[in-house]
NUTI-410062 format. One line per 3 residues: number of its first residue (from 1); their letters; for each residue z negated, y, x of C-alpha. Coordinates in nm, 3 decimals. Layout:
# NUTI-410062
NUM = A = Z,Y,X; ...
***
This chain:
# NUTI-410062
1 = XXX = -0.735,12.611,19.573; -0.655,12.797,19.907; -0.593,13.143,19.835
4 = XXX = -0.673,13.374,20.175; -0.639,13.405,20.560; -1.006,13.342,20.598
7 = XXX = -1.010,13.060,20.365; -0.706,12.860,20.523; -0.786,12.863,20.879
10 = XXX = -1.208,12.780,20.878; -1.406,12.741,21.048; -1.196,12.964,21.275
13 = XXX = -1.241,13.311,21.229; -0.975,13.590,21.124; -1.100,13.755,21.508
16 = XXX = -1.006,13.424,21.663; -0.687,13.339,21.505; -0.572,13.712,21.572
19 = XXX = -0.669,13.657,21.936; -0.501,13.316,21.951; -0.123,13.511,21.793
22 = XXX = -0.173,13.797,22.065; -0.242,13.545,22.346; 0.010,13.293,22.222
25 = XXX = -0.198,13.029,22.251; -0.139,12.705,22.030; -0.432,12.553,21.815
28 = XXX = -0.535,12.242,21.683; -0.751,12.159,21.420; -0.875,11.817,21.328
31 = XXX = -0.924,11.760,20.937; -1.251,11.687,20.832; -1.178,11.384,20.658
34 = XXX = -1.003,11.611,20.330; -0.652,11.750,20.274; -0.749,12.092,20.207
37 = XXX = -0.362,12.176,20.164; -0.299,11.931,19.881; -0.325,12.164,19.627
40 = XXX = -0.082,12.419,19.774; 0.271,12.153,19.807; 0.287,11.768,19.767
43 = XXX = 0.590,11.556,19.760; 0.597,11.484,19.398; 0.569,11.867,19.323
46 = XXX = 0.868,11.918,19.545; 1.089,11.660,19.410; 1.056,11.797,19.064
49 = XXX = 1.095,12.155,19.158; 1.477,12.048,19.337; 1.543,11.779,19.090
52 = XXX = 1.548,12.054,18.817; 1.683,12.289,18.980; 1.407,12.551,19.012
55 = XXX = 1.414,12.566,19.386; 1.843,12.625,19.408; 2.031,12.420,19.672
58 = XXX = 2.085,12.697,19.902; 1.750,12.693,19.998; 1.711,12.316,20.123
61 = XXX = 1.920,12.076,20.349; 1.927,11.756,20.438; 1.930,11.596,20.851
64 = XXX = 1.995,11.279,20.942; 1.906,11.196,21.353; 1.856,11.620,21.402
67 = XXX = 2.213,11.658,21.265; 2.325,11.862,20.939; 2.430,11.620,20.647
70 = XXX = 2.719,11.744,20.431; 2.629,11.914,20.110; 2.847,11.684,19.930
73 = XXX = 2.601,11.427,20.004; 2.381,11.537,19.734; 2.555,11.803,19.550
76 = XXX = 2.796,11.802,19.273; 2.947,12.089,19.129; 2.729,12.283,19.299
79 = XXX = 2.448,12.140,19.159; 2.186,11.882,19.283; 2.308,11.524,19.189
82 = XXX = 1.960,11.380,19.167; 2.085,10.981,19.188; 2.260,11.097,19.517
85 = XXX = 1.893,11.311,19.624; 1.717,10.987,19.574; 1.950,10.779,19.757
88 = XXX = 1.898,10.988,20.075; 1.507,10.995,20.062; 1.511,10.611,20.117
91 = XXX = 1.709,10.630,20.415; 1.627,10.797,20.792; 1.664,11.151,20.672
94 = XXX = 1.466,11.478,20.665; 1.434,11.745,20.386; 1.461,12.070,20.562
97 = XXX = 1.408,12.396,20.367; 1.413,12.755,20.404; 1.074,12.989,20.250
100 = XXX = 1.040,12.847,19.906; 0.675,13.051,19.839; 0.870,13.276,19.591
103 = XXX = 0.902,12.911,19.349; 0.540,12.826,19.412; 0.288,13.064,19.262
106 = XXX = -0.041,12.967,19.441; 0.141,12.922,19.798; 0.348,13.276,19.710
109 = XXX = -0.049,13.408,19.650; -0.139,13.247,19.981; 0.160,13.404,20.196
112 = XXX = 0.111,13.750,20.034; -0.268,13.724,20.169; -0.195,13.652,20.536
115 = XXX = 0.091,13.889,20.507; -0.126,14.210,20.412; -0.482,14.116,20.660
118 = XXX = -0.156,14.042,20.944; 0.055,14.341,20.825; 0.329,14.080,20.931
121 = XXX = 0.606,13.910,20.714; 0.524,13.571,20.615; 0.706,13.271,20.448
124 = XXX = 0.647,12.880,20.383; 0.918,12.644,20.440; 0.921,12.267,20.459
127 = XXX = 1.005,11.956,20.646; 1.012,11.621,20.477; 1.113,11.316,20.698
130 = XXX = 1.133,11.001,20.562; 1.186,10.670,20.807; 1.212,10.700,21.195
133 = XXX = 1.253,11.029,21.383; 1.226,11.405,21.302; 1.407,11.700,21.118
136 = XXX = 1.505,11.901,21.400; 1.577,11.839,21.797; 1.362,12.014,22.030
139 = XXX = 1.382,12.365,22.010; 1.178,12.700,21.959; 1.094,12.899,21.664
142 = XXX = 1.134,13.260,21.695; 0.811,13.353,21.439; 0.468,13.193,21.571
145 = XXX = 0.452,12.861,21.328; 0.146,12.775,21.134; 0.181,12.359,21.050
148 = XXX = 0.036,12.210,20.759; 0.050,11.851,20.749; 0.040,11.757,20.397
151 = XXX = 0.148,11.398,20.330; 0.193,11.083,20.611; 0.195,11.192,20.930
154 = XXX = 0.386,11.332,21.205; 0.394,11.311,21.615; 0.413,11.679,21.768
157 = XXX = 0.475,11.763,22.111; 0.470,12.129,22.264; 0.636,12.187,22.587
160 = XXX = 0.475,12.451,22.854; 0.680,12.796,22.994; 0.729,12.937,22.613
163 = XXX = 0.991,13.229,22.563; 0.889,13.547,22.584; 0.838,13.758,22.273
166 = XXX = 1.190,13.508,22.094; 1.361,13.719,21.808; 1.620,13.531,21.602
169 = XXX = 1.977,13.598,21.740; 1.854,13.625,22.094; 1.965,13.438,22.430
172 = XXX = 1.857,13.080,22.403; 1.729,12.934,22.767; 1.781,12.571,22.880
175 = XXX = 1.471,12.359,22.732; 1.175,12.291,22.978; 1.200,11.985,23.184
178 = XXX = 0.833,11.927,23.201; 0.541,11.725,23.002; 0.431,11.830,22.675
181 = XXX = 0.106,12.007,22.689; 0.044,11.882,22.335; 0.106,11.572,22.200
184 = XXX = -0.107,11.414,21.938; -0.035,11.262,21.576; -0.120,11.468,21.290
187 = XXX = -0.221,11.410,20.949; -0.286,11.534,20.627; -0.530,11.823,20.662
190 = XXX = -0.434,11.884,20.991; -0.346,12.234,21.115; -0.111,12.293,21.467
193 = XXX = -0.032,12.684,21.528; 0.270,12.678,21.767; 0.313,12.993,21.868
196 = XXX = 0.667,13.174,21.866; 0.900,13.068,22.205; 0.703,12.742,22.227
199 = XXX = 0.969,12.448,22.262; 0.860,12.146,22.022; 0.995,11.841,21.879
202 = XXX = 0.822,11.655,21.575; 0.885,11.315,21.427; 0.774,11.100,21.162
205 = XXX = 0.488,10.884,21.251; 0.458,10.635,20.965; 0.672,10.417,20.716
208 = XXX = 0.613,10.660,20.464; 0.747,11.002,20.397; 0.602,11.288,20.619
211 = XXX = 0.561,11.635,20.451; 0.438,11.962,20.627; 0.446,12.297,20.545
214 = XXX = 0.487,12.559,20.793; 0.308,12.937,20.725; 0.637,13.160,20.923
217 = XXX = 0.444,13.433,21.116; 0.695,13.737,21.238; 0.547,14.010,21.358
220 = XXX = 0.727,14.391,21.365; 0.895,14.493,21.716; 1.146,14.809,21.777
223 = XXX = 1.367,14.547,21.708; 1.361,14.539,21.379; 1.256,14.909,21.395
226 = XXX = 1.626,14.945,21.489; 1.769,14.745,21.287; 1.651,14.918,20.959
229 = XXX = 1.747,15.275,21.147; 2.099,15.209,21.163; 2.266,15.188,20.816
232 = XXX = 2.118,15.508,20.758; 2.348,15.631,21.054; 2.642,15.536,20.807
235 = XXX = 2.589,15.869,20.578; 2.662,16.085,20.848; 3.006,16.161,20.902
238 = XXX = 2.996,16.243,21.318; 2.908,15.817,21.343; 3.214,15.758,21.152
241 = XXX = 3.468,15.880,21.400; 3.725,15.637,21.567; 3.589,15.668,21.929
244 = XXX = 3.943,15.538,22.060; 4.172,15.803,21.856; 4.092,16.113,22.071
247 = XXX = 4.422,16.284,22.186; 4.172,16.503,22.415; 3.964,16.375,22.637
250 = XXX = 3.764,16.778,22.649; 3.703,16.630,22.300; 3.625,16.316,22.353
253 = XXX = 3.340,16.410,22.599; 3.217,16.632,22.356; 3.202,16.433,22.064
256 = XXX = 2.990,16.160,22.255; 2.793,16.434,22.408; 2.668,16.572,21.992
259 = XXX = 2.626,16.190,21.903; 2.356,16.110,22.218; 2.191,16.435,22.138
262 = XXX = 2.167,16.358,21.746; 2.071,15.973,21.848; 1.786,16.146,22.063
265 = XXX = 1.679,16.359,21.786; 1.706,16.123,21.539; 1.492,15.833,21.752
268 = XXX = 1.206,16.125,21.829; 1.138,16.179,21.494; 1.166,15.809,21.396
271 = XXX = 0.861,15.659,21.204; 0.867,15.363,21.387; 0.604,15.122,21.203
274 = XXX = 0.751,15.232,20.915; 1.093,15.136,20.965; 0.974,14.811,21.183
277 = XXX = 0.833,14.705,20.876; 1.144,14.792,20.670; 1.366,14.570,20.917
280 = XXX = 1.108,14.300,20.854; 1.156,14.283,20.505; 1.514,14.213,20.518
283 = XXX = 1.513,13.917,20.762; 1.249,13.699,20.543; 1.487,13.383,20.618
286 = XXX = 1.394,13.145,20.880; 1.747,12.998,20.958; 1.556,12.809,21.198
289 = XXX = 1.400,12.621,20.927; 1.742,12.478,20.703; 2.023,12.440,20.949
292 = XXX = 2.335,12.534,20.814; 2.529,12.259,20.613; 2.795,12.125,20.838
295 = XXX = 2.684,12.300,21.159; 2.455,12.150,21.427; 2.095,12.264,21.445
298 = X = 2.016,12.430,21.741
***
C-alpha cells in the first residue's frame, strides 16, 4: 500500500518533484506494467461508499457532455437512489467528487504524508467516466493536480500558456488557441502532474469506465493569509463603524486615517506564513473537482 510521497512518485525523487512544482512543469510517468494505485481506491469500492451513504450526496455530482445533471436524477429525499444511480452509470455520464480522502483511511494517510512533507494542503478527488467524452470542458485548476489513473484509460491534453499563480475566485481568461503540448493516453498505474493554471481536458478512451484519482495540491499564499486575517477585524469596534454615515467630513477623514494606521500596524505584526496555512485549511474544498448541481461547469 502506498502511504507516502516517496512511494507515490518513485522512481522520481522528492527533490525532483518539488522542482517540478516550483517550476510549474508537467510530469508524465508511465507504469512499469503494474497498477500501483489500485489499493488506494477502485471502482467497486467507490460505488459501495456512495450506495451505502458513507460518501454523502453533497460530495459528488454527475455530468453529461460536461454539463451538471440535476440532483433529482440520482437522489430521492436527499439520499442516493441506487436504481437511478446505477442506471446513469450505463449511459455517457461522469461522476465527479469533491475531496473524499476522509472516507478512505489509506488515502487519508497518503494525503496527510504528502501535505506534511510539502507544507501544503492536499485533498483527493475522483472522476469516473462511462461511455465517450469527459467530465469537464476545457479548463484550468487552481491547485496542482497529480493524476493517478486507477481503472480504464483516459486521453489527456494539456495546453501551453498557463495562467500565472491561479487562485480560486480570480478572473478566468479565455482559453489558449494552441496545439496541445501533451497529448497521450493514461492507463492503470500511470501518473501525470498538471500544474495549476495549465488548461487541460481529458476524455474516456475506451468502452469501460475510466476512473482516475486527483491529488489536489494547494500552496499557501499571501491571499490565504489575508483571508484568515480578515475575520479578526470583526472583534474591533473601529472596523464595524459604518463609513457612509458621518455628517462631519473632518471626523470621517480622521476615522479613515486611524483605520489605515491600525491596518498598517496589524499587517506589520502579521505572522504571514502561519496565517496563510490557517487560511488554507479553510479552503480545503476544491470546487473545480465537482461542479455545482444544476450550474454549468467552468
